C-alpha positions in Angstrom: 95.2 73.6 129.1 92.6 76.1 127.8 89.4 76.1 129.8 86.7 78.1 127.8 84.1 79.1 130.8 81.3 81.3 130.0 80.3 82.8 126.5 77.7 85.8 126.6 76.5 87.3 123.6 74.0 90.2 122.6 72.5 90.9 118.8 74.8 88.1 117.1 73.2 86.4 114.2 69.6 85.7 115.1 69.9 86.2 119.1 68.9 89.1 120.9 70.4 90.7 124.1 71.5 88.9 127.1 72.3 85.2 126.0 74.8 83.2 128.3 76.2 79.7 127.8 78.3 78.0 130.5 81.2 76.1 128.7 82.5 74.3 131.6 79.7 73.3 133.7 78.9 69.9 132.0 81.0 66.8 130.5 78.2 66.3 127.9 75.7 68.6 126.9 72.7 68.5 124.2 72.2 71.2 122.2 68.8 70.7 120.7 66.6 72.6 118.1 65.2 72.4 114.8 67.2 73.3 111.6 67.8 77.3 111.3 67.1 78.2 115.0 70.8 78.8 115.4 72.8 75.9 116.9 75.7 76.3 114.6 76.1 79.9 114.9 77.2 79.3 118.9 80.6 77.7 117.6 80.9 80.6 114.9 80.3 83.4 118.0 83.0 81.6 119.8 85.5 82.0 116.8 84.3 86.0 116.4 85.3 86.6 119.8 88.7 84.6 120.0 89.9 85.6 116.5 87.6 88.6 114.8 86.8 86.1 112.0 84.7 82.6 111.5 85.3 79.6 109.4 82.1 80.2 107.2 83.7 83.7 105.9 80.6 85.8 107.1 80.9 89.1 106.6 81.0 91.5 109.8 77.6 93.3 108.8 75.7 90.1 108.7 76.7 89.1 112.2 74.7 91.8 113.9 71.2 91.2 114.2 69.5 93.4 111.6 66.4 93.6 113.4 67.8 95.8 116.4 70.5 97.5 114.1 72.9 98.2 117.0 76.1 96.3 116.5 76.7 93.3 118.5 78.8 92.6 121.8 80.4 89.3 122.9 82.3 88.5 126.2 84.2 85.2 127.2 85.8 84.3 130.2 88.4 81.7 130.1 91.8 80.2 131.8 95.1 79.5 130.6 96.9 77.1 133.1 96.8 79.1 136.4 95.7 82.8 134.8 92.2 84.0 134.4 91.3 86.0 131.5 88.1 88.1 130.1 87.6 89.1 126.7 85.3 91.9 125.9 84.2 92.8 122.0 81.9 95.1 120.8 81.4 96.3 117.1 79.2 99.3 116.3 80.8 100.4 113.1 84.4 100.2 114.4 85.4 97.1 116.8 86.4 97.7 120.5 88.5 94.7 122.2 89.1 94.6 126.0 91.2 92.0 127.2 92.1 91.6 130.9 94.3 89.0 133.0 93.7 88.4 136.5 91.5 91.8 136.4 94.3 93.8 134.9 93.8 95.3 131.4 96.4 94.2 129.2 94.6 95.3 125.9 96.7 97.1 123.1 95.6 100.7 121.8 94.3 98.8 118.8 92.2 95.9 118.3 94.5 94.1 115.9 97.4 94.4 118.2 95.1 93.3 121.2 94.3 90.0 119.2 97.9 89.5 118.4 98.6 89.5 122.0 95.4 86.9 122.5 96.9 84.7 119.7 100.3 84.5 121.7 98.5 83.6 125.0 96.5 80.9 123.3 99.5 79.4 121.7 97.0 78.3 118.6 96.0 79.6 115.3 92.4 80.4 113.8 92.7 77.2 111.9 93.8 74.8 114.5 91.0 76.5 117.1 88.3 75.6 114.6 89.7 71.8 114.0 89.7 71.3 117.6 86.2 73.2 118.7 83.9 72.3 116.0 83.7 68.9 114.0 80.8 67.2 112.1 80.8 63.9 110.2 81.1 65.1 106.9 84.7 66.1 107.9 85.8 62.7 108.7 83.6 61.0 106.0 85.5 63.5 103.1 88.8 62.4 104.9 87.9 58.6 104.5 86.6 58.8 100.8 88.9 61.6 99.5 91.7 61.2 97.1 95.2 60.5 98.0 96.0 64.2 97.4 93.2 65.6 99.6 93.6 63.1 102.0 97.3 64.1 102.3 96.2 67.6 102.8 93.7 67.1 105.3 96.7 65.5 107.3 99.0 68.1 106.3 96.6 70.9 107.8 96.0 68.4 110.8 99.7 68.1 111.5 100.0 71.8 111.0 102.6 71.0 108.4 102.0 73.8 106.3 105.5 75.0 107.0 107.0 71.7 105.3 104.7 72.5 102.0 106.1 76.3 102.0 109.3 74.9 102.7 109.0 72.7 99.8 107.7 75.4 97.7 110.5 77.5 98.6 113.3 75.1 97.8 111.3 74.0 94.7 111.4 77.7 93.7 115.1 78.0 94.7 116.2 74.9 92.7 114.2 76.2 89.6 115.6 79.9 89.9 119.2 78.3 90.3 118.8 75.9 87.7 117.9 78.8 85.2 120.8 81.1 86.9 122.8 78.1 86.0 121.9 77.5 82.9 122.1 80.8 81.9 125.7 81.3 83.6 127.0 78.4 81.6 125.3 79.8 78.4 127.4 83.0 79.3 130.7 80.7 80.1 130.3 78.8 76.7 129.9 82.4 74.8 132.6 83.9 76.5 134.7 80.9 76.1 133.9 80.8 72.1 134.9 84.4 71.8 138.0 83.8 73.6 139.0 81.0 71.4 137.9 82.7 68.1 139.5 85.9 68.9 142.8 84.7 70.4 145.9 86.8 69.2 149.1 85.5 67.8 150.6 88.9 67.5 150.0 91.6 69.5 152.4 94.1 68.0 151.1 97.5 67.3 151.8 99.0 63.7 153.2 102.6 63.8 151.7 105.5 61.8 153.4 106.6 58.5 154.4 110.3 58.2 152.2 112.3 56.0 153.6 113.4 52.4 154.2 117.4 52.0 151.0 118.8 50.5 151.1 122.1 49.8 148.0 124.5 49.8 149.8 126.9 48.1 149.4 125.1 44.9 145.6 124.9 45.6 145.6 128.7 45.8 147.6 128.9 42.4 145.4 126.9 40.7 142.1 128.7 41.8 143.9 131.8 40.6 144.8 130.5 37.4 141.6 128.8 36.7 140.0 132.4 37.5 142.5 133.8 35.1 141.6 131.6 32.3 137.9 132.1 32.9 138.2 135.6 32.8 141.0 135.8 30.1 139.0 138.0 27.3 138.2 140.6 30.0 141.7 140.7 31.5 143.2 141.1 28.3 141.1 143.9 26.9 141.8 145.6 30.6 145.5 145.1 29.8 145.1 146.7 26.4 143.3 149.6 27.9 146.1 150.0 30.3 148.5 149.9 27.9 146.7 152.7 25.8 146.5 155.0 28.6 150.1 154.3 29.4 151.1 155.5 25.9 149.0 158.3 26.5 150.7 159.5 29.8 154.0 159.3 27.8 152.9 162.3 25.9 152.5 164.5 29.0 155.6 166.5 30.1 154.7 166.1 33.8 157.9 168.1 34.9 157.0 170.9 33.0 153.3 171.3 33.9 154.7 170.7 37.4 157.4 173.5 37.1 154.5 175.8 35.9 151.9 175.1 38.7 154.9 175.7 41.2 156.3 179.0 39.6 153.1 180.7 37.9 151.0 182.4 40.2 147.2 182.9 39.3 146.4 186.9 39.2 143.0 188.3 39.8 142.6 190.6 36.8 139.2 192.2 38.1 141.1 194.9 39.9 143.2 195.8 36.9 140.2 196.1 34.8 138.8 198.2 37.2 141.6 200.4 37.3 141.7 200.5 33.6 138.1 201.5 33.3 138.6 204.3 35.5 141.6 205.5 33.5 139.7 205.5 30.3 137.1 207.5 32.0 139.7 210.2 32.9 140.9 210.3 29.4 137.7 210.8 28.0 137.0 213.7 30.4 140.7 215.3 29.6 140.0 215.1 25.8 136.9 216.9 26.2 138.5 219.6 28.1 141.4 219.7 25.8 139.1 220.1 22.7 137.1 223.0 24.5 140.0 225.0 25.3 141.4 224.5 21.5 137.7 225.6 20.3 137.8 228.9 22.3 138.1 232.1 20.4 139.3 234.0 23.2 136.0 234.7 24.5 134.4 232.8 27.4 131.3 231.1 25.9 129.8 231.0 29.6 130.4 234.8 30.4 131.0 236.1 27.2 134.2 238.0 28.3 137.4 237.8 26.6 139.9 235.1 27.8 143.6 235.4 28.2 145.3 233.6 25.4 148.5 232.6 27.7 146.0 231.4 30.3 144.4 229.0 27.7 147.7 227.7 26.5 149.2 226.8 30.0 145.7 225.1 31.0 146.1 223.0 27.4 149.5 221.9 28.3 148.5 220.9 31.6 145.6 218.9 30.4 147.7 217.2 27.6 150.5 216.4 30.1 148.0 215.3 32.5 146.2 213.0 29.5 149.9 211.6 28.3 150.4 210.5 32.2 147.0 208.7 32.2 147.6 207.2 29.0 151.1 205.9 29.9 149.6 204.5 33.2 146.8 203.0 31.5 149.2 201.4 28.9 150.9 199.9 31.9 147.8 198.5 33.2 146.9 196.9 30.0 150.4 195.1 29.6 149.7 193.9 33.1 146.2 192.6 32.4 147.6 191.0 29.2 150.4 189.5 31.1 147.9 188.3 33.9 145.4 186.7 31.3 148.4 184.8 29.5 149.8 183.5 32.9 146.3 182.6 33.8 145.6 181.0 30.7 149.2 179.2 30.8 148.5 178.0 34.7 145.1 176.9 33.6 146.3 174.5 31.1 149.0 173.2 33.3 146.7 172.3 35.9 144.2 170.7 33.2 147.1 168.7 31.9 148.1 167.6 35.6 144.5 166.8 36.2 144.4 164.7 32.9 147.6 162.8 34.0 145.7 162.2 37.2 142.9 160.6 35.9 145.0 158.8 33.5 147.1 157.3 36.1 144.2 156.2 38.5 142.5 154.6 35.7 145.4 152.4 35.1 145.5 148.9 36.9 148.9 148.4 38.2 148.3 144.7 39.3 147.7 144.0 35.4 150.7 142.9 33.3 151.7 144.7 30.4 151.7 141.8 27.8 148.2 140.3 27.3 147.6 136.7 28.5 148.1 133.6 26.5 145.3 130.8 27.1 147.8 128.3 25.8 150.2 129.1 28.4 147.7 129.3 31.4 146.3 125.8 30.2 149.7 124.6 30.2 150.3 125.9 34.0 146.8 124.9 35.0 147.5 121.2 33.9 151.0 121.2 35.4 149.6 122.7 38.8 146.6 120.0 38.6 148.8 117.1 37.9 151.1 118.0 41.0 148.5 118.7 43.1 146.8 115.4 42.0 149.9 113.3 42.6 150.1 115.0 46.0 146.6 114.2 46.9 147.0 110.6 45.6 149.9 110.1 47.8 148.2 111.8 50.8 145.1 109.6 50.2 147.2 106.4 50.0 149.2 107.4 53.2 145.8 108.4 55.1 144.3 105.2 54.1 147.3 103.2 55.3 147.1 104.9 58.7 143.4 104.5 58.9 144.1 100.6 58.2 146.8 100.6 60.9 144.7 102.7 63.6 141.8 100.2 63.0 144.2 97.3 63.6 145.7 99.0 66.6 142.0 99.8 67.9 140.9 96.3 67.6 144.2 94.9 69.0 143.6 97.0 72.0 139.9 96.4 72.4 140.6 92.5 72.0 143.3 92.7 74.6 140.9 94.5 77.0 138.0 92.5 76.4 140.1 89.1 76.7 141.1 90.4 80.1 137.8 91.5 80.9 136.5 88.2 80.0 138.9 86.1 81.4 138.3 88.0 84.8 134.6 87.3 84.3 135.3 83.6 83.4 137.1 83.2 86.4 134.1 85.0 88.7 131.6 82.6 86.6 133.4 79.4 87.2 133.5 80.2 91.2 130.1 81.4 91.0 128.7 78.6 88.7 130.4 76.2 91.5 129.1 77.8 94.1 125.5 77.8 92.6 125.8 74.2 91.7 126.5 73.3 95.4 123.6 75.5 96.4 121.4 73.4 93.6 122.8 70.2 95.0 121.9 71.3 98.7 118.6 72.9 97.8 117.6 69.5 95.6 118.2 67.8 98.9 116.2 70.3 101.0 113.4 70.2 98.3 113.4 66.3 98.3 113.3 66.5 102.2 110.1 68.6 102.1 108.4 66.9 99.6 105.4 64.6 100.1 107.8 61.8 99.8 110.3 62.9 102.3 110.0 64.3 106.0 106.4 65.0 105.2 105.4 61.3 104.0 107.6 60.1 107.2 105.6 62.3 109.7 102.3 61.6 107.6 103.0 57.7 108.2 103.6 58.1 111.7 100.6 60.0 112.3 98.6 57.8 110.4 99.4 54.9 112.7 98.6 56.9 115.7 95.2 57.9 113.9 94.5 54.3 113.1 95.2 53.1 116.6 92.8 55.8 118.1 90.4 55.2 115.3 90.0 51.4 115.8 90.2 52.0 119.9 86.8 54.2 119.3 85.7 51.8 116.4 85.8 48.7 118.9 83.3 50.3 121.2 81.1 52.0 118.8 80.7 48.6 116.7 81.6 46.1 119.1 84.7 45.0 117.9 83.2 44.2 114.6 84.9 47.0 112.1 89.1 47.6 112.0 90.4 50.4 109.9 93.9 50.4 108.3 95.8 53.4 106.7 98.0 51.5 104.1 100.9 53.4 102.3 101.5 52.0 98.9 103.5 53.5 96.6 103.6 56.7 98.1 100.0 56.7 98.3 97.5 56.6 101.5 94.7 54.2 101.1 92.1 53.7 103.7 91.3 49.8 104.1 88.3 48.4 106.2 87.6 45.0 107.7 84.4 43.5 108.7 85.0 40.8 111.2 88.1 40.2 109.2 86.9 40.5 105.8 87.7 43.2 103.4 84.9 45.6 102.9 84.2 49.0 100.7 83.5 52.1 103.1 80.7 53.0 100.6 78.9 49.7 100.7 78.3 50.2 104.4 74.7 51.1 105.6 74.1 54.6 107.3 74.5 53.3 110.6 77.6 51.2 110.0 79.0 54.1 108.1 78.1 56.6 111.0 80.0 54.5 113.4 83.2 54.5 111.3 82.7 58.3 110.6 82.5 58.9 114.1 85.3 56.8 115.2 87.4 58.7 113.0 86.1 62.2 113.9 87.1 61.4 117.6 89.9 59.8 117.1 91.2 63.1 114.6 90.1 65.6 117.5 91.8 63.4 120.2 94.9 63.2 118.2 94.8 66.8 117.3 94.6 67.6 121.0 97.6 65.4 121.5 99.8 67.1 119.1 98.4 70.6 119.5 100.6 72.8 121.8 97.4 73.9 123.4 94.4 71.6 124.6 91.0 72.7 124.7 88.1 71.7 126.9 85.3 72.4 124.5 83.9 70.6 121.5 80.9 70.8 119.2 79.9 67.5 117.6 77.2 68.9 114.7 74.8 66.1 113.8 76.6 63.2 114.7 73.7 61.5 116.1 71.4 61.8 113.4 72.7 58.6 111.7 73.6 56.7 114.6 70.9 54.0 115.8 70.1 53.9 119.7 73.0 51.5 120.5 75.4 53.5 118.8 74.4 56.6 120.3 74.4 55.0 123.6 77.9 53.9 123.2 79.0 57.4 122.0 77.5 58.8 125.1 79.6 56.2 127.0 82.6 57.4 125.2 82.4 61.2 125.5 81.6 60.8 129.2 85.0 59.0 129.5 86.7 61.7 127.9 88.8 63.7 130.6 88.7 67.7 130.7 86.4 67.8 127.7 83.1 69.5 127.7 81.0 68.3 124.9 78.2 69.9 123.2 76.1 67.3 120.9 74.2 69.4 118.5 71.0 67.6 117.4 67.4 68.4 115.8 65.7 66.5 118.5 67.3 63.3 120.1 67.8 63.5 123.8 69.4 61.5 126.3 67.8 61.2 129.9 71.4 61.3 131.6 72.5 64.2 129.6 72.1 68.0 130.4 70.0 69.7 127.7 70.0 73.1 126.4 67.2 73.8 123.7 67.6 76.4 120.9 64.0 78.1 120.3 63.3 80.8 117.6 60.4 83.0 118.0 59.4 86.1 115.7 63.0 85.5 114.2 64.8 85.8 117.8 66.6 82.9 118.9 67.3 82.1 122.6 68.4 79.3 125.1 66.3 77.5 127.3 
């Protein structure tokens, strides 16, 4: 049992500082005030302090009173079974949250974690809390007049069967995914089976390669050479003729003779001999002059005019003539030597010249050329023969290569098919096993999907729930309508319908007067709250009924008060515009200068 005890707040919504409400003081309290004074803000403050959010989705910035611009503070004391708790929340920019248990601080280091701790202590979520603590006639009316789908959704929320819906969606998605996967796998299986059937091999024998025929590349070289010869035949023949001419010229040269001359004859320098011959010629002239002078002497010396001895003259003439004769003889020898040297030098020069000519002729001859000029006809015949032989070789080679390529492609195809066949057979085996497993999963998923559908366990739980809801509603309705009305929830063709009897006669809910409709709505509202308290893990002592009494007549209000006073462990706050009851506690909400307060 959760007992909310004292709520304190400052600067929340239109309220200022130091507001306090004792939630556990009175069984039934009237919360009175005009529209817009802040009556309905109190349940929202409770939601904010306990869950850090509110059912209207109001932003944090709009919770704080803007007039004061200093954030807000909320304090709540409550008990859960035997433990006492105090929750203190403040927000000035960032939220601060302090939670104490039996006087000991059990807050976490963050507000988020503290709220997680708190939710575990309360044992209920925000949605359930809001439905337990705050109710109005619109909620019950919406339930009674809603479509089948929305009515079931309301009951699902009431029963906290959201997980059933989630499970249904999970299993529905699972079934869809499995069906899609199965369909895809079946398609793959069919494709593989078709491939295996279309590519079944009756013979897997591989074909050997043929030996390649002999193909001579020398023939190609010879052909290119002959073709080049043919292209240059005119020029080549011209070169051959030139070669032959020079060869004939070489034949006329006695190479051995000239080689012997160059080996035996030495070149002589005649200049020294010519110099010596010139000197001797000078001596001859001088001697002839002296001889002539002595012969011309008349016995008298022309210089001193003295008489010269004739013997002396004859002796000098004999000496001079002898000396001249020796000079003449020596000069003749030198002349002969000069002549011989000139002849030898000329012979050697001629021999060397002939040797050079031979060398020139020999080097100008192309030894690679044949002696006989080429025949274009013969070359053509050779070229044709080679071309035929090469063509035949190539044709045979092409045939063998083509055949080997065919055999290689065939062998490759056989190998690929064998490999692919083995791979597909293994894959097919795996697909078959997976397909069987997935079909089993799909069957189980379909069963679970059906179980968690609105026609499965959900329908069963809703059917049982509406029986309890029907019983509780009619219990309250009997008191509020003096036994006049009776309500039934009828499940027909998986649809949940609401039927109402007025003194045993069926009547349309929407045809009731506002007072009659208020009794039905209020009965349903109280029944829903009581049912929620019974099925919830945690019971709550506080209930806010907003504007419930506005549509009830005085008799109906009295009956409602009587009923609520009889509710055990429940502190109810009737929120109204101004109706009061003398037996009930009353808290008035007043708003002045845009500031609300409790009185």
